[in-house]
Biopython code that builds the backbone (N, CA, C, O; Angstrom):
import numpy as np
from Bio.PDB.StructureBuilder import StructureBuilder

atoms = [
    (1, "MET", "N", (143.581, 69.541, 69.210)),
    (1, "MET", "CA", (142.488, 68.993, 69.101)),
    (1, "MET", "C", (141.684, 70.234, 67.912)),
    (1, "MET", "O", (141.340, 71.317, 68.386)),
    (2, "PRO", "N", (141.499, 70.009, 66.732)),
    (2, "PRO", "CA", (140.780, 70.839, 65.883)),
    (2, "PRO", "C", (140.339, 72.388, 66.558)),
    (2, "PRO", "O", (139.532, 72.660, 67.447)),
    (3, "SER", "N", (140.942, 72.974, 65.999)),
    (3, "SER", "CA", (139.927, 74.049, 66.341)),
    (3, "SER", "C", (138.601, 74.352, 64.620)),
    (3, "SER", "O", (138.500, 74.346, 63.393)),
    (4, "PRO", "N", (137.681, 74.641, 66.409)),
    (4, "PRO", "CA", (136.138, 75.050, 65.861)),
    (4, "PRO", "C", (136.154, 75.323, 64.622)),
    (4, "PRO", "O", (137.249, 75.753, 64.262)),
    (5, "VAL", "N", (135.011, 75.214, 63.424)),
    (5, "VAL", "CA", (134.793, 75.528, 62.474)),
    (5, "VAL", "C", (133.967, 76.605, 62.449)),
    (5, "VAL", "O", (133.103, 76.589, 63.326)),
    (6, "LYS", "N", (133.969, 78.065, 61.296)),
    (6, "LYS", "CA", (133.262, 79.208, 61.484)),
    (6, "LYS", "C", (132.390, 78.512, 60.015)),
    (6, "LYS", "O", (132.728, 78.594, 58.834)),
    (7, "LYS", "N", (131.414, 77.963, 60.506)),
    (7, "LYS", "CA", (129.631, 78.162, 59.423)),
    (7, "LYS", "C", (129.303, 79.318, 58.933)),
    (7, "LYS", "O", (128.973, 80.224, 59.699)),
    (8, "LYS", "N", (129.338, 79.536, 57.278)),
    (8, "LYS", "CA", (128.985, 80.486, 56.641)),
    (8, "LYS", "C", (127.349, 80.458, 56.841)),
    (8, "LYS", "O", (126.715, 79.470, 56.471)),
    (9, "LEU", "N", (126.644, 81.687, 57.496)),
    (9, "LEU", "CA", (125.344, 82.426, 57.174)),
    (9, "LEU", "C", (125.187, 81.692, 56.516)),
    (9, "LEU", "O", (126.273, 81.383, 56.025)),
    (10, "VAL", "N", (123.900, 80.750, 55.871)),
    (10, "VAL", "CA", (123.069, 79.876, 54.825)),
    (10, "VAL", "C", (122.447, 80.006, 55.205)),
    (10, "VAL", "O", (122.366, 79.662, 56.384)),
    (11, "ARG", "N", (120.992, 80.887, 54.282)),
    (11, "ARG", "CA", (119.582, 80.037, 54.911)),
    (11, "ARG", "C", (119.600, 78.558, 55.283)),
    (11, "ARG", "O", (120.751, 78.228, 55.568)),
    (12, "SER", "N", (119.150, 78.035, 55.335)),
    (12, "SER", "CA", (118.168, 76.304, 55.968)),
    (12, "SER", "C", (117.569, 75.533, 54.824)),
    (12, "SER", "O", (116.400, 75.621, 54.450)),
    (13, "ASP", "N", (118.433, 74.826, 54.353)),
    (13, "ASP", "CA", (117.586, 74.564, 53.434)),
    (13, "ASP", "C", (115.801, 73.942, 53.709)),
    (13, "ASP", "O", (114.839, 73.947, 52.941)),
    (14, "ARG", "N", (115.943, 73.441, 55.169)),
    (14, "ARG", "CA", (114.531, 73.053, 55.793)),
    (14, "ARG", "C", (113.234, 74.480, 55.567)),
    (14, "ARG", "O", (112.090, 74.593, 55.125)),
    (15, "PHE", "N", (114.354, 75.411, 56.223)),
    (15, "PHE", "CA", (113.084, 76.756, 55.747)),
    (15, "PHE", "C", (113.076, 77.162, 54.646)),
    (15, "PHE", "O", (111.984, 77.603, 54.290)),
    (16, "HIS", "N", (114.082, 77.209, 53.736)),
    (16, "HIS", "CA", (113.988, 77.572, 52.279)),
    (16, "HIS", "C", (112.186, 77.214, 51.237)),
    (16, "HIS", "O", (111.387, 77.867, 50.566)),
    (17, "ASP", "N", (112.453, 75.077, 51.956)),
    (17, "ASP", "CA", (112.238, 74.537, 51.772)),
    (17, "ASP", "C", (110.127, 74.219, 51.917)),
    (17, "ASP", "O", (109.297, 73.504, 51.357)),
    (18, "ALA", "N", (110.140, 75.312, 53.058)),
    (18, "ALA", "CA", (108.845, 75.379, 53.567)),
    (18, "ALA", "C", (108.652, 77.059, 53.080)),
    (18, "ALA", "O", (107.491, 77.433, 52.910)),
    (19, "LEU", "N", (109.302, 77.639, 52.951)),
    (19, "LEU", "CA", (109.090, 79.113, 51.735)),
    (19, "LEU", "C", (108.573, 78.597, 50.301)),
    (19, "LEU", "O", (107.700, 79.050, 49.561)),
    (20, "THR", "N", (109.356, 77.578, 50.184)),
    (20, "THR", "CA", (108.977, 77.622, 48.811)),
    (20, "THR", "C", (107.511, 76.677, 48.642)),
    (20, "THR", "O", (106.807, 76.833, 47.644)),
    (21, "ILE", "N", (107.083, 75.529, 49.903)),
    (21, "ILE", "CA", (106.244, 74.890, 49.180)),
    (21, "ILE", "C", (105.046, 76.121, 49.567)),
    (21, "ILE", "O", (103.981, 75.934, 48.978)),
    (22, "ALA", "N", (105.083, 77.278, 50.427)),
    (22, "ALA", "CA", (104.150, 78.215, 50.838)),
    (22, "ALA", "C", (104.249, 79.414, 50.397)),
    (22, "ALA", "O", (103.907, 80.477, 50.916)),
    (23, "GLN", "N", (104.870, 79.129, 49.145)),
    (23, "GLN", "CA", (105.012, 79.985, 47.804)),
    (23, "GLN", "C", (104.452, 79.093, 46.950)),
    (23, "GLN", "O", (103.914, 79.720, 46.038)),
    (24, "GLU", "N", (104.369, 78.315, 46.864)),
    (24, "GLU", "CA", (103.475, 77.090, 45.958)),
    (24, "GLU", "C", (102.067, 77.261, 46.219)),
    (24, "GLU", "O", (101.313, 77.683, 45.342)),
    (25, "ALA", "N", (101.702, 76.981, 47.289)),
    (25, "ALA", "CA", (100.414, 76.962, 48.066)),
    (25, "ALA", "C", (99.358, 78.698, 47.711)),
    (25, "ALA", "O", (98.147, 78.909, 47.655)),
    (26, "GLY", "N", (100.357, 79.443, 47.574)),
    (26, "GLY", "CA", (99.527, 81.388, 47.628)),
    (26, "GLY", "C", (99.917, 81.603, 48.640)),
    (26, "GLY", "O", (99.721, 82.801, 48.840)),
    (27, "LEU", "N", (100.632, 80.923, 49.911)),
    (27, "LEU", "CA", (100.404, 81.944, 51.333)),
    (27, "LEU", "C", (100.960, 82.593, 51.168)),
    (27, "LEU", "O", (100.690, 83.392, 52.065)),
    (28, "LEU", "N", (102.211, 83.279, 50.230)),
    (28, "LEU", "CA", (102.714, 84.431, 49.877)),
    (28, "LEU", "C", (102.249, 85.699, 49.789)),
    (28, "LEU", "O", (102.531, 86.766, 50.333)),
    (29, "ARG", "N", (101.122, 85.171, 48.614)),
    (29, "ARG", "CA", (100.922, 86.303, 47.648)),
    (29, "ARG", "C", (100.059, 87.324, 48.502)),
    (29, "ARG", "O", (99.753, 87.050, 49.663)),
    (30, "GLY", "N", (99.500, 89.056, 47.611)),
    (30, "GLY", "CA", (98.951, 89.487, 48.033)),
    (30, "GLY", "C", (100.204, 90.641, 49.161)),
    (30, "GLY", "O", (101.338, 90.342, 49.535)),
    (31, "ALA", "N", (99.791, 91.325, 49.301)),
    (31, "ALA", "CA", (99.588, 92.942, 50.775)),
    (31, "ALA", "C", (100.781, 92.024, 51.798)),
    (31, "ALA", "O", (100.563, 90.899, 52.247)),
    (32, "LYS", "N", (101.837, 92.691, 51.976)),
    (32, "LYS", "CA", (101.588, 92.285, 53.447)),
    (32, "LYS", "C", (100.829, 93.610, 54.958)),
    (32, "LYS", "O", (101.206, 94.659, 55.480)),
    (33, "THR", "N", (99.985, 92.945, 55.042)),
    (33, "THR", "CA", (98.885, 93.847, 55.617)),
    (33, "THR", "C", (98.947, 93.236, 57.451)),
    (33, "THR", "O", (98.883, 93.959, 58.445)),
    (34, "GLU", "N", (99.079, 91.817, 57.419)),
    (34, "GLU", "CA", (99.329, 91.046, 58.883)),
    (34, "GLU", "C", (100.478, 91.743, 60.293)),
    (34, "GLU", "O", (101.390, 90.977, 60.602)),
    (35, "VAL", "N", (100.426, 92.812, 60.907)),
    (35, "VAL", "CA", (100.855, 92.845, 61.868)),
    (35, "VAL", "C", (101.333, 91.404, 63.188)),
    (35, "VAL", "O", (100.426, 90.954, 63.889)),
    (36, "VAL", "N", (102.235, 91.064, 63.284)),
    (36, "VAL", "CA", (101.984, 89.735, 64.304)),
    (36, "VAL", "C", (103.601, 90.058, 65.237)),
    (36, "VAL", "O", (104.813, 90.194, 65.065)),
    (37, "ARG", "N", (102.819, 90.050, 66.005)),
    (37, "ARG", "CA", (104.226, 90.824, 67.201)),
    (37, "ARG", "C", (104.211, 90.293, 68.393)),
    (37, "ARG", "O", (103.173, 89.808, 68.843)),
    (38, "GLY", "N", (105.337, 90.306, 69.067)),
    (38, "GLY", "CA", (105.687, 89.674, 70.508)),
    (38, "GLY", "C", (107.312, 89.961, 71.075)),
    (38, "GLY", "O", (108.260, 90.489, 70.495)),
    (39, "ARG", "N", (107.204, 89.415, 72.367)),
    (39, "ARG", "CA", (108.317, 89.569, 73.267)),
    (39, "ARG", "C", (108.950, 89.032, 72.939)),
    (39, "ARG", "O", (108.087, 88.458, 72.276)),
    (40, "MET", "N", (110.229, 88.281, 72.559)),
    (40, "MET", "CA", (111.115, 86.612, 73.200)),
    (40, "MET", "C", (112.006, 87.044, 73.326)),
    (40, "MET", "O", (112.396, 88.063, 72.756)),
    (41, "PRO", "N", (112.675, 86.302, 74.223)),
    (41, "PRO", "CA", (114.489, 86.629, 74.819)),
    (41, "PRO", "C", (115.045, 86.748, 73.927)),
    (41, "PRO", "O", (114.474, 86.210, 72.979)),
    (42, "LYS", "N", (116.270, 87.374, 73.593)),
    (42, "LYS", "CA", (117.407, 87.343, 73.184)),
    (42, "LYS", "C", (117.562, 86.368, 72.302)),
    (42, "LYS", "O", (117.534, 86.102, 71.100)),
    (43, "ALA", "N", (117.751, 85.902, 73.454)),
    (43, "ALA", "CA", (119.048, 83.962, 73.303)),
    (43, "ALA", "C", (118.086, 83.556, 71.508)),
    (43, "ALA", "O", (118.213, 84.067, 70.395)),
    (44, "LEU", "N", (117.397, 82.696, 71.910)),
    (44, "LEU", "CA", (116.111, 82.533, 71.551)),
    (44, "LEU", "C", (116.022, 83.097, 69.937)),
    (44, "LEU", "O", (115.931, 82.283, 69.018)),
    (45, "VAL", "N", (116.055, 84.546, 69.689)),
    (45, "VAL", "CA", (116.383, 85.179, 68.539)),
    (45, "VAL", "C", (117.049, 84.755, 67.710)),
    (45, "VAL", "O", (116.878, 84.177, 66.636)),
    (46, "ARG", "N", (118.282, 85.266, 68.602)),
    (46, "ARG", "CA", (119.605, 85.409, 67.912)),
    (46, "ARG", "C", (119.743, 83.461, 67.165)),
    (46, "ARG", "O", (120.037, 83.232, 65.992)),
    (47, "LYS", "N", (119.490, 82.529, 68.058)),
    (47, "LYS", "CA", (120.386, 80.894, 67.642)),
    (47, "LYS", "C", (118.487, 80.753, 66.648)),
    (47, "LYS", "O", (118.687, 80.062, 65.650)),
    (48, "ALA", "N", (117.271, 81.102, 66.698)),
    (48, "ALA", "CA", (116.967, 81.193, 65.356)),
    (48, "ALA", "C", (117.288, 82.013, 64.877)),
    (48, "ALA", "O", (117.355, 82.405, 66.042)),
    (49, "LYS", "N", (117.644, 82.902, 64.212)),
    (49, "LYS", "CA", (117.687, 83.529, 62.535)),
    (49, "LYS", "C", (119.400, 82.988, 62.490)),
    (49, "LYS", "O", (119.823, 83.054, 61.336)),
    (50, "ALA", "N", (120.266, 82.565, 63.317)),
    (50, "ALA", "CA", (121.472, 81.976, 63.101)),
    (50, "ALA", "C", (121.032, 80.291, 62.176)),
    (50, "ALA", "O", (121.527, 79.996, 61.088)),
    (51, "THR", "N", (120.259, 79.607, 62.764)),
    (51, "THR", "CA", (120.107, 78.342, 62.190)),
    (51, "THR", "C", (118.932, 78.303, 61.247)),
    (51, "THR", "O", (118.613, 77.214, 60.770)),
    (52, "SER", "N", (118.331, 79.276, 60.968)),
    (52, "SER", "CA", (117.463, 79.873, 60.134)),
    (52, "SER", "C", (118.383, 80.081, 58.564)),
    (52, "SER", "O", (118.159, 79.512, 57.497)),
    (53, "GLY", "N", (119.773, 81.394, 58.983)),
    (53, "GLY", "CA", (119.449, 82.702, 58.020)),
    (53, "GLY", "C", (119.263, 83.588, 57.904)),
    (53, "GLY", "O", (119.979, 84.330, 57.233)),
    (54, "ALA", "N", (117.976, 84.034, 58.634)),
    (54, "ALA", "CA", (117.069, 85.221, 58.859)),
    (54, "ALA", "C", (117.550, 86.125, 58.706)),
    (54, "ALA", "O", (118.099, 86.514, 59.736)),
    (55, "ARG", "N", (117.680, 86.835, 57.791)),
    (55, "ARG", "CA", (118.839, 88.180, 58.325)),
    (55, "ARG", "C", (118.060, 89.908, 59.173)),
    (55, "ARG", "O", (118.663, 90.889, 59.608)),
    (56, "SER", "N", (116.430, 89.594, 59.100)),
    (56, "SER", "CA", (115.856, 90.235, 60.020)),
    (56, "SER", "C", (114.773, 89.294, 60.729)),
    (56, "SER", "O", (114.532, 88.109, 60.499)),
    (57, "ASP", "N", (114.123, 90.261, 61.763)),
    (57, "ASP", "CA", (112.738, 89.787, 62.438)),
    (57, "ASP", "C", (112.087, 89.232, 61.446)),
    (57, "ASP", "O", (111.893, 88.019, 61.534)),
    (58, "THR", "N", (111.606, 89.920, 60.312)),
    (58, "THR", "CA", (110.210, 89.468, 59.061)),
    (58, "THR", "C", (110.588, 88.859, 58.756)),
    (58, "THR", "O", (109.943, 87.878, 59.124)),
    (59, "GLU", "N", (111.618, 88.456, 58.019)),
    (59, "GLU", "CA", (111.981, 87.159, 57.562)),
    (59, "GLU", "C", (111.742, 86.127, 58.393)),
    (59, "GLU", "O", (110.946, 85.300, 57.948)),
    (60, "LEU", "N", (112.334, 85.851, 59.819)),
    (60, "LEU", "CA", (112.179, 84.981, 60.886)),
    (60, "LEU", "C", (110.501, 84.860, 61.102)),
    (60, "LEU", "O", (110.129, 83.691, 61.003)),
    (61, "ILE", "N", (109.589, 85.670, 61.332)),
    (61, "ILE", "CA", (108.813, 85.193, 61.281)),
    (61, "ILE", "C", (108.374, 85.082, 60.115)),
    (61, "ILE", "O", (107.178, 85.333, 60.267)),
    (62, "GLU", "N", (108.508, 84.911, 59.230)),
    (62, "GLU", "CA", (107.657, 84.913, 57.724)),
    (62, "GLU", "C", (108.229, 83.064, 57.909)),
    (62, "GLU", "O", (107.531, 82.051, 57.943)),
    (63, "MET", "N", (109.405, 83.179, 57.978)),
    (63, "MET", "CA", (109.796, 81.312, 57.700)),
    (63, "MET", "C", (108.768, 80.444, 58.795)),
    (63, "MET", "O", (107.855, 79.633, 58.644)),
    (64, "ALA", "N", (109.539, 81.170, 60.139)),
    (64, "ALA", "CA", (108.895, 80.346, 61.063)),
    (64, "ALA", "C", (106.945, 79.659, 60.896)),
    (64, "ALA", "O", (106.390, 78.579, 61.100)),
    (65, "LEU", "N", (106.444, 81.254, 60.349)),
    (65, "LEU", "CA", (104.677, 81.251, 60.010)),
    (65, "LEU", "C", (104.563, 80.306, 58.298)),
    (65, "LEU", "O", (103.611, 80.185, 57.526)),
    (66, "ALA", "N", (105.670, 79.899, 58.244)),
    (66, "ALA", "CA", (105.736, 79.395, 56.611)),
    (66, "ALA", "C", (105.980, 78.026, 57.189)),
    (66, "ALA", "O", (105.495, 77.037, 56.640)),
    (67, "ASN", "N", (106.583, 77.949, 58.081)),
    (67, "ASN", "CA", (107.545, 76.429, 58.018)),
    (67, "ASN", "C", (105.760, 75.670, 59.126)),
    (67, "ASN", "O", (105.235, 74.620, 58.754)),
    (68, "LEU", "N", (105.259, 76.384, 60.220)),
    (68, "LEU", "CA", (104.389, 76.250, 60.951)),
    (68, "LEU", "C", (103.294, 76.003, 59.794)),
    (68, "LEU", "O", (102.765, 75.104, 60.448)),
    (69, "ALA", "N", (102.783, 76.030, 59.031)),
    (69, "ALA", "CA", (101.915, 76.746, 57.912)),
    (69, "ALA", "C", (101.884, 74.787, 57.296)),
    (69, "ALA", "O", (101.252, 73.766, 57.565)),
    (70, "VAL", "N", (103.068, 75.246, 56.312)),
    (70, "VAL", "CA", (102.838, 73.848, 55.663)),
    (70, "VAL", "C", (103.734, 72.641, 56.324)),
    (70, "VAL", "O", (104.221, 71.843, 55.523)),
    (71, "ALA", "N", (103.963, 72.465, 57.575)),
    (71, "ALA", "CA", (104.932, 71.228, 57.628)),
    (71, "ALA", "C", (104.010, 69.964, 58.198)),
    (71, "ALA", "O", (104.350, 69.136, 59.043)),
    (72, "ASP", "N", (102.436, 70.078, 57.316)),
    (72, "ASP", "CA", (102.049, 68.861, 57.251)),
    (72, "ASP", "C", (102.482, 68.309, 55.662)),
    (72, "ASP", "O", (102.181, 67.212, 55.191)),
    (73, "GLN", "N", (103.143, 69.217, 55.097)),
    (73, "GLN", "CA", (102.723, 68.881, 53.427)),
    (73, "GLN", "C", (104.154, 68.637, 52.796)),
    (73, "GLN", "O", (104.519, 68.315, 51.665)),
    (74, "TYR", "N", (104.973, 68.983, 54.255)),
    (74, "TYR", "CA", (106.649, 68.373, 53.691)),
    (74, "TYR", "C", (106.661, 67.310, 52.918)),
    (74, "TYR", "O", (106.591, 67.230, 51.692)),
    (75, "PRO", "N", (106.796, 66.151, 54.073)),
    (75, "PRO", "CA", (107.192, 65.141, 53.054)),
    (75, "PRO", "C", (106.654, 64.509, 51.991)),
    (75, "PRO", "O", (107.132, 63.457, 51.565)),
    (76, "ASP", "N", (105.786, 64.996, 51.552)),
    (76, "ASP", "CA", (104.750, 64.894, 50.741)),
    (76, "ASP", "C", (106.085, 65.500, 49.661)),
    (76, "ASP", "O", (106.941, 64.844, 49.067)),
    (77, "TRP", "N", (105.927, 66.536, 49.685)),
    (77, "TRP", "CA", (106.714, 67.586, 48.497)),
    (77, "TRP", "C", (107.845, 67.462, 48.538)),
    (77, "TRP", "O", (108.518, 67.635, 47.522)),
    (78, "LEU", "N", (108.528, 67.045, 49.998)),
    (78, "LEU", "CA", (110.514, 66.688, 49.191)),
    (78, "LEU", "C", (110.362, 65.248, 48.520)),
    (78, "LEU", "O", (111.179, 65.030, 47.625)),
    (79, "LEU", "N", (109.357, 64.120, 48.832)),
    (79, "LEU", "CA", (109.449, 62.925, 48.496)),
    (79, "LEU", "C", (108.934, 62.933, 46.258)),
    (79, "LEU", "O", (109.130, 62.126, 45.349)),
    (80, "SER", "N", (107.995, 64.870, 46.383)),
    (80, "SER", "CA", (108.338, 65.073, 45.128)),
    (80, "SER", "C", (108.894, 65.457, 44.125)),
    (80, "SER", "O", (108.588, 65.379, 42.935)),
    (81, "GLN", "N", (110.243, 66.138, 44.965)),
    (81, "GLN", "CA", (111.410, 66.689, 44.238)),
    (81, "GLN", "C", (112.641, 65.352, 44.556)),
    (81, "GLN", "O", (113.775, 65.502, 45.010)),
    (82, "GLN", "N", (112.077, 64.275, 44.212)),
    (82, "GLN", "CA", (113.063, 63.591, 44.544)),
    (82, "GLN", "C", (113.586, 63.583, 42.370)),
    (82, "GLN", "O", (112.763, 63.952, 41.533)),
    (83, "GLY", "N", (115.072, 63.075, 41.971)),
    (83, "GLY", "CA", (114.897, 63.388, 40.540)),
    (83, "GLY", "C", (115.026, 64.504, 40.361)),
    (83, "GLY", "O", (113.813, 64.708, 40.415)),
    (84, "LYS", "N", (115.448, 65.531, 40.176)),
    (84, "LYS", "CA", (114.973, 66.838, 40.316)),
    (84, "LYS", "C", (116.016, 67.834, 40.624)),
    (84, "LYS", "O", (116.316, 67.724, 41.813)),
    (85, "VAL", "N", (116.853, 68.990, 39.891)),
    (85, "VAL", "CA", (117.546, 69.443, 39.714)),
    (85, "VAL", "C", (117.224, 71.210, 39.971)),
    (85, "VAL", "O", (116.685, 71.497, 38.902)),
    (86, "GLY", "N", (117.251, 71.983, 40.465)),
    (86, "GLY", "CA", (116.979, 73.037, 39.841)),
    (86, "GLY", "C", (117.487, 73.827, 39.184)),
    (86, "GLY", "O", (118.709, 73.733, 39.299)),
    (87, "LYS", "N", (117.101, 74.822, 38.326)),
    (87, "LYS", "CA", (117.697, 75.562, 37.462)),
    (87, "LYS", "C", (119.004, 76.260, 37.342)),
    (87, "LYS", "O", (119.729, 76.423, 36.362)),
    (88, "ASP", "N", (119.168, 76.760, 39.008)),
    (88, "ASP", "CA", (120.652, 77.650, 39.373)),
    (88, "ASP", "C", (121.560, 76.973, 39.092)),
    (88, "ASP", "O", (122.524, 77.545, 38.583)),
    (89, "VAL", "N", (121.641, 75.148, 39.356)),
    (89, "VAL", "CA", (121.983, 74.351, 39.123)),
    (89, "VAL", "C", (123.091, 74.202, 38.124)),
    (89, "VAL", "O", (122.872, 73.502, 37.135)),
    (90, "ASP", "N", (124.799, 75.052, 38.341)),
    (90, "ASP", "CA", (125.287, 74.646, 37.464)),
    (90, "ASP", "C", (125.647, 73.609, 37.516)),
    (90, "ASP", "O", (125.963, 73.221, 38.641)),
    (91, "LEU", "N", (125.776, 72.708, 36.449)),
    (91, "LEU", "CA", (126.096, 70.939, 35.935)),
    (91, "LEU", "C", (127.169, 71.143, 34.528)),
    (91, "LEU", "O", (127.321, 70.371, 33.581)),
    (92, "GLU", "N", (127.908, 72.637, 34.825)),
    (92, "GLU", "CA", (129.403, 72.894, 33.679)),
    (92, "GLU", "C", (129.147, 71.944, 32.437)),
    (92, "GLU", "O", (129.927, 71.042, 32.131)),
    (93, "PHE", "N", (128.136, 72.194, 31.845)),
    (93, "PHE", "CA", (127.460, 71.119, 30.473)),
    (93, "PHE", "C", (127.995, 72.885, 29.910)),
    (93, "PHE", "O", (127.877, 73.219, 28.731)),
]
sb = StructureBuilder()
sb.init_structure("model")
sb.init_model(0)
sb.init_chain("A")
sb.init_seg("    ")
for serial, (resi, resn, name, xyz) in enumerate(atoms, 1):
    if name == "N":
        sb.init_residue(resn, " ", resi, " ")
    sb.init_atom(name, np.array(xyz, "f"), 0.0, 1.0, " ", f" {name:<3s}", serial, name[0])
structure = sb.get_structure()
């Protein structure tokens, strides 16, 4: 039986994309003045952080809110990215 592979903690592309769309829509501009809080089960928070790659509760909430705020825009945005390569990709030229 193969040994389980440990996953490196990386921010999920889906959540990174949601933050990118929110940024492009201007939703992340301005001072962070709103306070959002709530009590959640520890297992839910732990799993959500592991899935999303969030390093803090604030980052987790920001990812979740961005994901909800731009969910309807995601399919069109994703299709618009076809054939584009990010500037941070090393093409070894």
